[in-house]
MDAnalysis code that builds the backbone (N, CA, C; Angstrom):
import MDAnalysis as mda
import numpy as np

u = mda.Universe.empty(564, n_residues=188, atom_resindex=np.repeat(np.arange(188), 3), trajectory=True)
u.add_TopologyAttr("name", ["N", "CA", "C"] * 188)
u.add_TopologyAttr("resid", np.arange(1, 189))
u.add_TopologyAttr("resname", ["UNK", "UNK", "UNK", "UNK", "UNK", "UNK", "UNK", "UNK", "UNK", "UNK", "UNK", "UNK", "UNK", "UNK", "UNK", "UNK", "UNK", "UNK", "UNK", "UNK", "UNK", "UNK", "UNK", "UNK", "UNK", "UNK", "UNK", "UNK", "UNK", "UNK", "UNK", "UNK", "UNK", "UNK", "UNK", "UNK", "UNK", "UNK", "UNK", "UNK", "UNK", "UNK", "UNK", "UNK", "UNK", "UNK", "UNK", "UNK", "UNK", "UNK", "UNK", "UNK", "UNK", "UNK", "UNK", "UNK", "UNK", "UNK", "UNK", "UNK", "UNK", "UNK", "UNK", "UNK", "UNK", "UNK", "UNK", "UNK", "UNK", "UNK", "UNK", "UNK", "UNK", "UNK", "UNK", "UNK", "UNK", "UNK", "UNK", "UNK", "UNK", "UNK", "UNK", "UNK", "UNK", "UNK", "UNK", "UNK", "UNK", "UNK", "UNK", "UNK", "UNK", "UNK", "UNK", "UNK", "UNK", "UNK", "UNK", "UNK", "UNK", "UNK", "UNK", "UNK", "UNK", "UNK", "UNK", "UNK", "UNK", "UNK", "UNK", "UNK", "UNK", "UNK", "UNK", "UNK", "UNK", "UNK", "UNK", "UNK", "UNK", "UNK", "UNK", "UNK", "UNK", "UNK", "UNK", "UNK", "UNK", "UNK", "UNK", "UNK", "UNK", "UNK", "UNK", "UNK", "UNK", "UNK", "UNK", "UNK", "UNK", "UNK", "UNK", "UNK", "UNK", "UNK", "UNK", "UNK", "UNK", "UNK", "UNK", "UNK", "UNK", "UNK", "UNK", "UNK", "UNK", "UNK", "UNK", "UNK", "UNK", "UNK", "UNK", "UNK", "UNK", "UNK", "UNK", "UNK", "UNK", "UNK", "UNK", "UNK", "UNK", "UNK", "UNK", "UNK", "UNK", "UNK", "UNK", "UNK", "UNK", "UNK", "UNK", "UNK", "UNK", "UNK", "UNK", "UNK"])
u.atoms.positions = np.array([
    [61.199, -39.581, -0.382],
    [60.349, -39.667, 0.838],
    [59.901, -38.172, 1.835],
    [59.000, -38.121, 1.867],
    [58.539, -36.828, 2.729],
    [58.891, -36.747, 4.235],
    [59.275, -35.679, 4.624],
    [59.909, -35.843, 5.744],
    [58.571, -35.706, 6.787],
    [59.160, -36.178, 7.687],
    [58.544, -36.087, 9.193],
    [58.046, -34.823, 9.445],
    [58.859, -33.819, 9.750],
    [58.666, -32.646, 9.979],
    [59.366, -31.792, 9.528],
    [59.136, -30.273, 9.707],
    [59.401, -29.235, 9.044],
    [59.800, -28.080, 9.495],
    [60.876, -27.481, 9.674],
    [61.400, -26.872, 10.765],
    [61.548, -25.358, 10.419],
    [61.171, -24.298, 10.679],
    [61.916, -22.704, 10.467],
    [62.647, -22.072, 11.298],
    [63.441, -21.610, 11.149],
    [64.316, -20.902, 12.223],
    [63.727, -19.670, 12.623],
    [63.804, -18.936, 14.095],
    [63.390, -17.827, 14.532],
    [62.592, -17.080, 13.539],
    [61.264, -17.168, 14.049],
    [59.914, -16.055, 13.384],
    [59.749, -14.561, 14.181],
    [60.439, -14.958, 15.388],
    [60.033, -14.249, 16.185],
    [61.309, -13.388, 17.060],
    [61.378, -12.566, 16.963],
    [62.187, -11.569, 18.339],
    [61.768, -11.582, 19.559],
    [63.084, -11.664, 20.221],
    [62.869, -11.300, 21.759],
    [61.657, -10.814, 22.317],
    [61.611, -9.598, 21.329],
    [60.477, -8.638, 22.356],
    [58.937, -9.192, 21.451],
    [58.809, -10.224, 20.597],
    [57.948, -10.146, 20.128],
    [57.957, -11.558, 20.961],
    [58.480, -12.269, 21.452],
    [58.115, -13.674, 22.116],
    [57.589, -12.770, 23.575],
    [57.631, -11.455, 23.723],
    [57.879, -11.264, 25.079],
    [56.135, -10.558, 24.982],
    [55.980, -10.332, 24.373],
    [54.628, -9.689, 23.749],
    [53.820, -10.606, 23.755],
    [54.098, -11.724, 23.279],
    [53.088, -12.688, 22.951],
    [52.641, -13.572, 24.074],
    [53.866, -14.002, 25.044],
    [53.688, -14.460, 26.338],
    [52.660, -13.271, 27.340],
    [52.842, -12.072, 27.255],
    [52.608, -10.803, 27.571],
    [50.771, -11.271, 27.117],
    [50.726, -11.424, 26.058],
    [49.094, -11.180, 25.722],
    [49.014, -12.842, 26.202],
    [49.307, -13.271, 26.159],
    [48.243, -15.011, 26.175],
    [48.344, -14.756, 27.973],
    [49.541, -14.428, 28.499],
    [48.846, -14.373, 30.754],
    [47.717, -13.737, 30.719],
    [47.509, -12.168, 29.662],
    [46.558, -11.323, 30.023],
    [45.242, -11.659, 29.675],
    [45.033, -12.613, 28.857],
    [43.935, -12.881, 27.784],
    [43.183, -14.145, 27.760],
    [43.943, -14.817, 28.634],
    [43.685, -16.571, 28.198],
    [42.450, -16.975, 28.313],
    [41.301, -18.155, 27.966],
    [40.396, -17.960, 28.097],
    [40.368, -18.994, 29.717],
    [41.119, -20.141, 29.757],
    [41.362, -21.175, 30.902],
    [42.761, -21.470, 30.832],
    [42.415, -22.197, 32.019],
    [43.648, -23.438, 32.271],
    [43.308, -25.153, 32.065],
    [44.631, -25.848, 31.430],
    [44.144, -27.110, 31.638],
    [43.740, -27.640, 33.218],
    [43.180, -28.206, 33.245],
    [42.838, -28.700, 34.714],
    [44.064, -29.884, 35.218],
    [44.415, -30.540, 34.435],
    [45.438, -31.983, 34.703],
    [46.410, -31.262, 34.169],
    [47.518, -31.373, 35.242],
    [48.561, -30.966, 34.984],
    [49.405, -32.267, 34.749],
    [48.771, -33.400, 35.251],
    [49.696, -34.452, 35.142],
    [48.815, -35.453, 34.788],
    [48.875, -36.164, 33.353],
    [48.169, -37.052, 33.052],
    [48.750, -38.364, 32.908],
    [48.055, -39.129, 33.147],
    [48.064, -40.420, 34.230],
    [48.093, -41.142, 32.707],
    [49.181, -42.569, 32.465],
    [49.045, -43.599, 31.787],
    [48.359, -45.080, 32.080],
    [47.919, -45.777, 31.048],
    [47.143, -47.094, 31.598],
    [47.793, -47.913, 32.953],
    [49.153, -47.652, 32.732],
    [49.973, -48.162, 34.040],
    [50.319, -47.792, 35.357],
    [49.754, -46.028, 34.793],
    [49.877, -45.324, 36.320],
    [51.000, -43.987, 36.170],
    [52.171, -44.589, 35.410],
    [52.884, -43.031, 35.486],
    [52.439, -42.090, 34.592],
    [52.992, -41.046, 34.847],
    [52.721, -39.993, 34.107],
    [52.999, -39.721, 32.874],
    [52.025, -39.041, 32.320],
    [52.291, -39.356, 30.490],
    [52.936, -37.747, 30.321],
    [52.021, -36.827, 31.118],
    [52.524, -35.285, 30.797],
    [52.753, -34.577, 32.378],
    [53.799, -34.228, 32.526],
    [53.898, -32.946, 33.684],
    [54.601, -31.900, 33.634],
    [53.331, -30.781, 33.416],
    [53.661, -29.238, 33.231],
    [53.181, -28.346, 34.261],
    [54.003, -27.501, 34.538],
    [53.534, -26.424, 35.174],
    [52.305, -25.660, 35.031],
    [52.224, -25.321, 33.865],
    [50.897, -25.120, 33.147],
    [50.490, -25.073, 31.539],
    [49.047, -25.243, 31.145],
    [48.697, -24.952, 29.931],
    [48.110, -23.920, 29.883],
    [48.432, -23.009, 29.420],
    [46.893, -21.778, 29.615],
    [46.695, -22.007, 28.086],
    [45.169, -21.619, 27.785],
    [44.212, -21.828, 26.309],
    [43.640, -20.248, 26.260],
    [44.001, -19.855, 24.982],
    [43.926, -18.440, 24.276],
    [42.942, -19.050, 23.068],
    [41.890, -18.383, 23.121],
    [40.882, -18.977, 21.471],
    [41.858, -17.913, 20.189],
    [41.599, -18.775, 19.520],
    [42.706, -18.331, 18.296],
    [42.118, -16.900, 17.829],
    [41.265, -16.328, 18.134],
    [40.518, -15.061, 17.274],
    [41.379, -14.169, 18.279],
    [41.572, -14.278, 19.437],
    [42.450, -13.698, 20.484],
    [43.841, -13.034, 19.696],
    [44.486, -14.661, 19.363],
    [46.125, -14.316, 19.345],
    [46.144, -14.644, 17.687],
    [45.263, -14.490, 16.781],
    [45.358, -14.696, 15.629],
    [46.734, -13.451, 15.344],
    [46.554, -12.310, 15.791],
    [47.352, -11.412, 15.341],
    [48.550, -11.655, 15.038],
    [48.418, -11.994, 16.296],
    [50.342, -12.666, 16.267],
    [51.133, -13.651, 15.525],
    [49.964, -14.953, 15.418],
    [50.233, -16.009, 14.693],
    [49.901, -16.449, 13.095],
    [48.921, -15.650, 13.225],
    [48.738, -15.605, 11.307],
    [49.598, -16.127, 10.246],
    [50.233, -15.158, 10.350],
    [51.039, -15.482, 9.199],
    [51.947, -16.799, 9.338],
    [52.576, -17.496, 10.387],
    [53.000, -18.576, 10.557],
    [52.067, -20.047, 10.563],
    [51.135, -19.371, 11.207],
    [49.833, -20.418, 10.769],
    [49.781, -20.798, 9.428],
    [49.814, -19.805, 8.445],
    [49.840, -19.511, 7.267],
    [50.761, -20.603, 6.484],
    [52.270, -20.370, 6.920],
    [53.108, -21.032, 6.554],
    [52.866, -22.987, 6.763],
    [52.162, -22.942, 8.141],
    [51.840, -24.271, 8.636],
    [50.977, -25.208, 7.499],
    [49.725, -24.377, 7.462],
    [49.224, -24.829, 6.404],
    [49.496, -24.759, 4.814],
    [50.355, -24.511, 4.668],
    [50.380, -24.133, 3.112],
    [51.626, -25.213, 3.224],
    [52.324, -26.134, 3.826],
    [53.009, -26.912, 3.851],
    [51.655, -28.148, 4.083],
    [51.364, -28.372, 4.868],
    [49.722, -29.310, 4.900],
    [49.386, -29.525, 3.947],
    [48.867, -28.438, 2.576],
    [48.114, -28.569, 1.775],
    [48.856, -29.388, 0.761],
    [49.813, -27.628, 0.611],
    [50.695, -27.884, -0.676],
    [51.922, -29.201, -0.818],
    [52.357, -29.087, 0.047],
    [53.740, -30.085, 0.031],
    [53.456, -31.190, 0.418],
    [52.036, -31.832, 1.556],
    [51.886, -33.077, 1.778],
    [50.267, -33.858, 1.313],
    [49.860, -32.525, 0.618],
    [48.426, -32.725, 0.106],
    [47.723, -33.442, 1.204],
    [47.553, -32.968, 2.393],
    [46.559, -32.885, 3.123],
    [45.195, -31.855, 3.200],
    [44.258, -32.566, 3.186],
    [43.248, -31.258, 3.396],
    [42.555, -30.825, 4.715],
    [43.174, -29.819, 4.832],
    [43.021, -29.125, 6.056],
    [41.733, -28.151, 6.131],
    [41.032, -27.593, 7.512],
    [39.991, -27.100, 7.572],
    [40.449, -25.466, 7.984],
    [40.108, -24.335, 7.757],
    [40.381, -22.971, 8.658],
    [40.422, -23.422, 9.909],
    [41.820, -22.248, 10.475],
    [41.328, -23.145, 12.189],
    [40.441, -21.592, 12.706],
    [39.212, -22.754, 13.503],
    [38.045, -21.692, 13.920],
    [38.675, -20.951, 14.897],
    [37.981, -19.511, 15.248],
    [38.311, -18.821, 15.866],
    [37.974, -19.178, 17.373],
    [37.232, -19.551, 17.547],
    [37.027, -19.904, 18.908],
    [37.492, -21.729, 19.109],
    [38.463, -21.820, 18.865],
    [39.553, -23.034, 19.177],
    [40.680, -22.671, 19.578],
    [41.114, -23.445, 20.479],
    [42.059, -22.822, 21.750],
    [43.699, -23.076, 20.755],
    [44.418, -22.568, 21.040],
    [45.916, -22.492, 21.102],
    [46.128, -22.329, 22.820],
    [47.668, -23.442, 22.814],
    [47.999, -24.038, 23.798],
    [49.436, -23.377, 24.205],
    [49.480, -22.939, 25.488],
    [50.743, -22.702, 26.260],
    [51.342, -23.215, 27.034],
    [52.053, -24.015, 26.764],
    [52.745, -24.888, 27.740],
    [53.599, -24.333, 28.260],
    [53.944, -24.282, 30.011],
    [55.383, -24.300, 30.395],
    [55.678, -25.260, 31.292],
    [56.912, -25.756, 30.928],
    [57.790, -27.078, 31.412],
    [58.859, -26.198, 32.297],
    [58.684, -26.220, 33.769],
    [59.885, -25.963, 34.800],
    [60.853, -27.662, 35.381],
    [61.949, -26.749, 35.427],
    [62.938, -27.652, 35.902],
    [62.406, -28.125, 37.070],
    [61.927, -27.246, 38.096],
    [61.562, -27.531, 39.201],
    [61.414, -28.569, 39.477],
    [60.381, -29.479, 38.739],
    [59.431, -30.594, 38.940],
    [59.835, -31.979, 38.174],
    [60.934, -30.977, 37.139],
    [61.367, -31.680, 35.455],
    [60.331, -32.174, 34.642],
    [59.573, -31.208, 34.685],
    [58.470, -31.068, 33.766],
    [58.722, -32.208, 32.179],
    [57.617, -33.040, 32.084],
    [58.031, -33.492, 30.667],
    [56.988, -34.216, 30.268],
    [57.017, -34.491, 28.920],
    [55.584, -35.026, 27.759],
    [56.427, -36.231, 27.388],
    [55.404, -37.584, 28.015],
    [56.197, -39.125, 27.545],
    [55.594, -38.701, 25.882],
    [56.309, -40.355, 25.344],
    [55.654, -40.577, 24.196],
    [54.355, -40.435, 24.025],
    [53.654, -39.558, 22.961],
    [52.088, -39.941, 22.503],
    [52.394, -39.122, 20.799],
    [51.238, -39.598, 20.951],
    [50.254, -38.743, 19.903],
    [49.046, -37.781, 19.451],
    [49.362, -36.788, 18.963],
    [48.309, -35.727, 19.350],
    [46.819, -36.236, 18.191],
    [45.815, -36.618, 18.635],
    [44.486, -37.313, 18.138],
    [43.538, -36.707, 19.127],
    [42.738, -36.525, 17.646],
    [40.905, -36.424, 18.335],
    [40.574, -37.440, 18.665],
    [39.658, -37.705, 19.697],
    [39.093, -38.951, 19.908],
    [37.832, -39.065, 18.398],
    [37.985, -40.917, 18.059],
    [36.953, -41.010, 17.477],
    [35.606, -40.700, 17.157],
    [35.278, -40.257, 17.954],
    [33.969, -39.679, 17.530],
    [33.804, -38.176, 17.331],
    [35.410, -37.799, 17.331],
    [35.195, -36.171, 16.689],
    [34.941, -36.440, 15.066],
    [34.395, -35.429, 14.551],
    [34.298, -34.957, 13.231],
    [35.285, -34.833, 12.108],
    [36.870, -34.885, 12.667],
    [37.552, -34.295, 12.253],
    [39.047, -34.920, 12.508],
    [40.231, -34.916, 12.206],
    [41.442, -35.474, 12.605],
    [42.645, -34.391, 12.539],
    [43.347, -34.773, 13.209],
    [44.604, -33.739, 13.691],
    [45.566, -34.027, 12.145],
    [45.664, -33.184, 10.951],
    [46.637, -33.177, 9.847],
    [48.140, -32.672, 10.706],
    [48.287, -32.045, 11.365],
    [49.584, -31.125, 11.643],
    [49.607, -30.704, 13.443],
    [50.622, -31.311, 13.879],
    [51.093, -30.041, 15.052],
    [52.149, -28.999, 14.878],
    [51.869, -27.413, 15.070],
    [52.681, -26.571, 15.112],
    [53.175, -26.183, 16.361],
    [54.326, -26.492, 16.754],
    [55.085, -25.801, 17.814],
    [55.585, -24.665, 17.855],
    [55.715, -23.535, 18.164],
    [56.507, -22.199, 18.484],
    [57.043, -22.219, 19.992],
    [58.063, -22.363, 19.453],
    [59.440, -22.077, 20.882],
    [59.003, -20.682, 21.264],
    [58.383, -20.256, 22.326],
    [58.299, -19.119, 22.774],
    [59.218, -18.664, 24.528],
    [59.953, -19.722, 24.386],
    [61.152, -19.173, 25.545],
    [61.335, -18.176, 25.915],
    [61.768, -17.736, 26.980],
    [62.207, -16.116, 26.811],
    [63.553, -16.574, 27.224],
    [64.086, -17.297, 27.825],
    [65.472, -17.203, 28.086],
    [65.961, -18.903, 27.755],
    [67.341, -19.546, 27.717],
    [67.852, -20.690, 27.382],
    [67.291, -21.980, 28.279],
    [67.327, -22.897, 28.134],
    [66.987, -23.911, 28.884],
    [67.845, -25.347, 28.577],
    [67.464, -26.052, 29.507],
    [68.164, -27.458, 29.784],
    [67.537, -28.330, 29.779],
    [67.491, -29.578, 28.601],
    [66.633, -30.686, 28.887],
    [65.769, -29.945, 28.080],
    [64.496, -31.051, 28.147],
    [63.242, -30.403, 27.223],
    [63.512, -30.822, 25.652],
    [64.104, -31.389, 25.548],
    [64.385, -31.639, 24.453],
    [63.220, -32.370, 23.053],
    [62.927, -31.853, 22.466],
    [61.630, -32.563, 21.301],
    [62.268, -33.263, 20.523],
    [61.497, -34.494, 20.854],
    [62.192, -36.149, 19.912],
    [60.393, -36.304, 19.044],
    [61.155, -36.753, 17.921],
    [60.024, -37.533, 17.154],
    [60.347, -38.778, 16.782],
    [59.362, -40.017, 17.112],
    [59.694, -41.022, 16.523],
    [59.347, -41.322, 15.120],
    [60.136, -41.559, 13.819],
    [59.993, -41.495, 12.711],
    [60.813, -42.518, 12.066],
    [60.795, -43.887, 11.518],
    [61.609, -44.881, 11.204],
    [62.906, -44.611, 12.000],
    [62.881, -44.604, 13.281],
    [63.307, -44.548, 14.727],
    [63.930, -42.929, 15.292],
    [64.560, -42.655, 16.161],
    [64.167, -41.182, 17.253],
    [64.645, -40.955, 16.585],
    [64.448, -39.116, 16.286],
    [65.202, -37.951, 15.949],
    [64.605, -36.693, 17.227],
    [65.829, -36.689, 17.545],
    [66.074, -35.107, 18.501],
    [66.158, -33.845, 17.257],
    [64.789, -33.064, 17.920],
    [64.903, -31.365, 16.958],
    [66.102, -30.965, 17.977],
    [67.235, -30.947, 17.614],
    [68.152, -30.073, 18.719],
    [67.581, -28.124, 18.098],
    [67.572, -27.842, 17.245],
    [67.316, -26.582, 16.315],
    [66.080, -26.028, 16.647],
    [65.399, -26.772, 17.781],
    [63.832, -26.305, 18.406],
    [64.510, -25.188, 19.339],
    [65.327, -25.465, 20.127],
    [65.370, -24.831, 21.217],
    [65.795, -23.153, 21.328],
    [66.133, -23.446, 19.488],
    [65.633, -21.608, 19.693],
    [64.892, -20.766, 19.763],
    [64.925, -20.204, 20.381],
    [63.253, -19.177, 20.639],
    [63.222, -18.209, 19.529],
    [61.599, -18.883, 19.123],
    [60.921, -18.175, 18.044],
    [61.222, -19.376, 17.009],
    [61.573, -20.685, 16.974],
    [61.633, -21.351, 15.961],
    [60.343, -22.075, 15.924],
    [60.281, -22.851, 14.861],
    [58.926, -23.695, 14.988],
    [59.089, -24.855, 14.061],
    [58.493, -25.944, 14.738],
    [58.483, -27.308, 13.925],
    [57.194, -27.796, 13.434],
    [56.776, -28.404, 12.244],
    [55.763, -28.951, 12.651],
    [55.754, -30.327, 12.071],
    [55.162, -31.422, 12.356],
    [54.718, -32.477, 11.733],
    [53.477, -32.865, 11.549],
    [53.554, -34.457, 11.351],
    [52.541, -34.879, 11.032],
    [51.417, -35.255, 12.662],
    [50.199, -35.521, 12.206],
    [49.740, -35.401, 13.356],
    [49.568, -37.235, 13.646],
    [50.341, -38.031, 12.860],
    [50.309, -39.249, 13.126],
    [52.002, -39.767, 13.464],
    [52.429, -38.795, 13.816],
    [54.140, -39.179, 14.290],
    [53.854, -38.657, 16.271],
    [54.452, -39.869, 16.553],
    [55.070, -39.806, 18.064],
    [56.210, -39.011, 18.117],
    [55.520, -38.353, 19.669],
    [56.893, -37.160, 19.746],
    [56.713, -37.302, 21.329],
    [57.665, -36.868, 21.881],
    [58.006, -36.430, 23.250],
    [58.390, -35.375, 23.576],
    [58.416, -34.753, 24.781],
    [59.496, -34.051, 25.516],
    [60.229, -34.620, 26.756],
    [61.689, -34.408, 26.338],
    [62.422, -35.153, 27.633],
    [61.828, -33.911, 28.985],
    [62.621, -34.523, 30.049],
    [62.514, -33.216, 31.247],
    [63.375, -32.344, 30.905],
    [62.660, -31.579, 31.793],
    [63.595, -29.845, 31.882],
    [64.559, -30.550, 33.161],
    [65.694, -30.126, 33.048],
    [66.591, -30.001, 33.697],
    [67.115, -28.733, 34.584],
    [67.071, -27.617, 34.024],
    [67.215, -26.014, 34.202],
    [66.564, -25.162, 33.875],
    [65.936, -24.515, 34.052],
    [65.233, -23.233, 33.275],
    [63.568, -23.327, 33.055],
    [63.347, -22.705, 32.335],
    [61.855, -22.736, 31.959],
    [61.476, -22.521, 30.530],
    [61.206, -23.778, 29.604],
    [60.136, -23.817, 28.675],
    [59.054, -23.789, 28.147],
    [58.774, -22.923, 27.135],
    [57.584, -21.990, 26.412],
    [57.272, -22.799, 25.643],
    [56.200, -23.482, 25.218],
    [55.798, -23.452, 23.577],
    [54.289, -23.200, 23.432],
    [54.115, -22.863, 22.388],
    [52.398, -22.695, 21.736],
    [52.364, -23.956, 20.881],
    [51.199, -24.808, 20.888],
    [50.858, -26.083, 20.292],
    [49.740, -25.304, 19.496],
    [50.194, -25.303, 17.985],
    [48.073, -25.232, 17.303],
    [48.152, -26.494, 16.605],
    [46.930, -27.774, 17.139],
    [46.654, -28.593, 16.434],
    [46.035, -28.374, 15.083],
    [46.640, -28.401, 13.936],
    [46.160, -28.007, 12.515],
    [44.828, -29.482, 12.711],
    [43.549, -29.037, 11.625],
    [42.706, -30.305, 11.606],
    [42.001, -30.303, 9.959],
    [41.603, -31.066, 9.878],
    [40.997, -31.476, 8.125],
    [40.150, -32.636, 8.510],
    [39.581, -33.138, 7.681],
    [38.390, -34.168, 7.555],
    [39.043, -35.614, 7.687],
    [38.084, -36.294, 8.506],
    [38.966, -37.712, 8.883],
    [39.385, -38.567, 8.168],
    [40.762, -38.970, 8.241],
    [41.582, -39.793, 7.731],
    [40.960, -40.876, 6.850],
    [40.724, -41.436, 5.442],
    [39.953, -42.432, 5.078],
    [41.070, -43.104, 4.756],
])
């Protein structure tokens, strides 16, 4: 059976994490407008403090190596076809705080049906500068799986684009993650 996710222990030192966060905060292109995303029944699906969007060409020097790890897994381990990450595509820096118990309920990372590609994998990188409580990353694959090791700053997790996942409410501190959505040709 192919694993629904792949985990890498810390790939960045505390100094590198601080440098990445500082660089993004000083160079991001825009901020997502919707801090709360409602579902069909009116409940909030996503509630975060902020999501900063930075273009890949700017942040590539910091992340190119680890992006390569993820792309290799998707193409060589899973056999998915992927596109090179376009320089003008965004990487998301999402900040969740305990102040409002920020969270992101069960969802899939997908492109609209009208898009010319599909998300083959989601690469998440923990760039939290301090320990936090709550904010567990869970995936659902033949049952609920809590990815406890992802709480380690600098660690990374990659999962298929069709894996349902959530972030539980933050109960103490600040959780920061980078998200890179790796695309490829439409599923057939």
